[in-house]
Structures are given as C-alpha cells and as structure tokens.
LUMVEXGU-357097 format. One line per 3 residues: their letters; for each residue x, y, z of N, C-alpha, C, O. Coordinates in steps of 0.1 Angstrom, whole numbers, plus 5000, padded with zeros to 4 digits. Layout:
BEGIN
a) X:Y:Z:X:Y:Z:X:Y:Z:X:Y:Z | ...
//
This chain:
BEGIN
mdl) 5008:4988:5000:5002:5000:5001:5009:5014:5000:5018:5017:5008 | 5004:5021:4991:5015:5033:4990:5011:5045:5001:4999:5045:5006 | 5019:5054:5003:5019:5065:5013:5005:5071:5013:4998:5072:5023
qsr) 4999:5076:5001:4987:5083:4999:4975:5073:5004:4965:5077:5010 | 4975:5061:5000:4963:5054:5003:4965:5051:5020:4955:5052:5027 | 4976:5048:5024:4976:5048:5040:4973:5059:5046:4968:5058:5057
kie) 4976:5070:5042:4969:5084:5046:4955:5085:5047:4949:5090:5057 | 4948:5080:5036:4934:5081:5034:4928:5072:5044:4918:5075:5050 | 4934:5059:5046:4927:5048:5054:4931:5052:5070:4925:5047:5079
fiq) 4940:5060:5072:4941:5066:5085:4931:5078:5087:4926:5079:5098 | 4929:5085:5077:4919:5094:5080:4906:5091:5081:4899:5099:5087 | 4903:5081:5075:4889:5075:5076:4888:5068:5090:4878:5069:5097
efl) 4900:5061:5094:4897:5054:5108:4897:5066:5118:4891:5064:5128 | 4903:5078:5116:4904:5088:5127:4889:5095:5129:4885:5099:5139 | 4883:5095:5117:4869:5100:5115:4860:5093:5125:4851:5098:5132
kiq) 4862:5080:5126:4854:5070:5131:4856:5071:5151:4848:5066:5159 | 4868:5076:5154:4871:5079:5168:4860:5088:5176:4857:5099:5173 | 4855:5080:5187:4847:5089:5193:4852:5094:5206:4846:5103:5212
see) 4864:5089:5210:4869:5091:5223:4877:5106:5223:4887:5107:5215 | 4875:5115:5231:4883:5128:5231:4897:5125:5236:4906:5133:5234 | 4898:5113:5244:4911:5112:5249:4920:5105:5238:4931:5109:5236
ais) 4915:5096:5231:4922:5092:5219:4927:5102:5209:4938:5102:5203 | 4917:5112:5207:4921:5123:5198:4930:5132:5202:4937:5138:5195 | 4930:5134:5214:4941:5143:5221:4956:5135:5220:4966:5141:5218
kle) 4955:5124:5222:4967:5116:5221:4974:5117:5206:4986:5119:5203 | 4966:5116:5198:4969:5114:5183:4973:5130:5180:4984:5132:5174 | 4966:5139:5185:4971:5154:5182:4984:5156:5190:4992:5164:5184
kil) 4989:5150:5200:5001:5151:5206:5010:5146:5200:5020:5153:5198 | 5009:5133:5196:5017:5128:5186:5020:5136:5172:5031:5138:5169 | 5011:5141:5165:5010:5150:5153:5021:5162:5158:5031:5164:5152
rke) 5017:5167:5167:5025:5181:5173:5040:5176:5175:5049:5182:5170 | 5042:5167:5181:5056:5162:5184:5065:5157:5170:5077:5159:5169 | 5057:5152:5162:5064:5148:5149:5066:5159:5141:5077:5160:5135
kas) 5055:5170:5141:5059:5184:5134:5069:5190:5139:5076:5197:5131 | 5072:5190:5152:5081:5198:5159:5097:5190:5157:5108:5196:5157 | 5096:5179:5155:5108:5171:5152:5113:5174:5138:5124:5176:5135
nis) 5103:5174:5129:5105:5176:5115:5111:5190:5113:5120:5192:5105 | 5107:5200:5121:5108:5214:5118:5123:5215:5124:5131:5223:5118 | 5126:5208:5133:5140:5210:5140:5152:5202:5131:5163:5205:5132
kei) 5147:5192:5123:5156:5187:5114:5160:5196:5102:5171:5195:5096 | 5151:5205:5098:5150:5214:5087:5159:5226:5092:5167:5233:5085 | 5158:5228:5103:5166:5241:5108:5181:5240:5107:5187:5231:5113
kpm) 5188:5250:5099:5202:5246:5098:5208:5260:5102:5203:5270:5099 | 5220:5260:5108:5226:5272:5112:5231:5280:5100:5235:5276:5090 | 5230:5295:5104:5234:5303:5092:5249:5305:5094:5255:5305:5105
sie) 5256:5307:5080:5270:5310:5082:5272:5325:5088:5262:5332:5088 | 5282:5329:5091:5286:5343:5096:5283:5352:5085:5278:5363:5088 | 5286:5348:5070:5284:5359:5062:5269:5361:5062:5265:5372:5062
qfn) 5260:5349:5062:5247:5350:5060:5240:5360:5072:5230:5367:5071 | 5246:5358:5084:5244:5364:5097:5246:5380:5092:5236:5387:5093 | 5257:5383:5089:5261:5395:5086:5252:5402:5075:5249:5414:5076
eri) 5249:5396:5065:5239:5401:5054:5227:5404:5062:5222:5415:5061 | 5222:5394:5069:5209:5399:5074:5210:5411:5085:5199:5417:5088 | 5220:5413:5091:5222:5425:5100:5223:5436:5092:5218:5446:5097
nks) 5230:5437:5079:5231:5447:5070:5217:5450:5066:5213:5461:5068 | 5209:5441:5060:5194:5442:5055:5186:5450:5066:5180:5460:5064 | 5187:5444:5079:5179:5449:5089:5183:5464:5092:5174:5472:5094
med) 5195:5467:5092:5199:5481:5094:5194:5491:5081:5191:5503:5082 | 5195:5483:5071:5189:5491:5059:5173:5493:5060:5167:5504:5056 | 5167:5484:5064:5153:5485:5064:5150:5495:5074:5139:5501:5073
sen) 5157:5497:5086:5154:5505:5097:5156:5517:5092:5148:5526:5094 | 5169:5519:5085:5172:5533:5081:5163:5540:5073:5162:5553:5073 | 5154:5530:5063:5146:5534:5054:5130:5533:5058:5121:5534:5049
grv) 5128:5531:5071:5116:5529:5075:5107:5519:5073:5095:5520:5074 | 5113:5508:5069:5107:5496:5067:5107:5485:5079:5112:5474:5079 | 5100:5492:5089:5098:5486:5104:5085:5486:5106:5078:5494:5100
iet) 5081:5478:5115:5068:5479:5125:5069:5479:5137:5077:5472:5143 | 5061:5487:5144:5060:5489:5158:5056:5477:5164:5047:5470:5159 | 5062:5472:5176:5058:5461:5184:5042:5458:5187:5037:5447:5187
sql) 5036:5470:5189:5022:5468:5192:5014:5467:5181:5003:5461:5182 | 5019:5473:5167:5012:5467:5156:5015:5454:5153:5006:5447:5148 | 5026:5449:5155:5028:5434:5151:5020:5426:5161:5013:5416:5156
kak) 5020:5429:5173:5010:5421:5184:4999:5421:5178:4994:5410:5175 | 4993:5431:5175:4978:5432:5168:4976:5424:5158:4965:5419:5156 | 4986:5422:5150:4985:5414:5137:4984:5400:5140:4976:5392:5135
iek) 4994:5396:5151:4995:5381:5154:4982:5377:5160:4978:5366:5157 | 4976:5387:5168:4962:5383:5177:4952:5381:5166:4941:5375:5169 | 4952:5385:5154:4941:5382:5143:4945:5368:5138:4936:5362:5132
wa) 4956:5363:5140:4958:5350:5133:4950:5339:5139:4947:5330:5132 | 4946:5340:5149:4940:5329:5158:4926:5328:5156:4919:5319:5163
//
C-alpha cells in the first residue's frame, strides 16, 4: 500500500474515533512529529549570512521599513 492510500485509510479510521482522549493523544503525537521535522530542517546560518541579515535589517530600519511592536502584536492576535 502506498503512502497516499495509507493516509486516506488513516483519516477514515480517525474520523470514526469517538474518544476525546484518543484524539488528544493523536494530536500530541502529530505536534511532536511536526516539531521534530521542523528541528531537522533548521540549519545554522553562516557568519556571512548572519552579517548580510544584519546589514539588511539596518537598511530596513534606516529606510522606515519597520513595524511597531504593538502593531505586530495586533496582527498576530488576528491570526488565531
């Protein structure tokens, strides 16, 4: 059975679950797996990349391409 078929079968079985506890456990497993995958994708940047980011940030600040913390918080609150 290929991966796509297994996913579909899993979803079908998941939709039959009536136990909130079982769903919570599966959600926890999914979050843990996602976090693990994200940490595997994160790679440290080189000193050159770091300095480039600093220079870009300074340029953005000098040219007014910034956002106030309060505005950023307001935007983030709308995400939920």
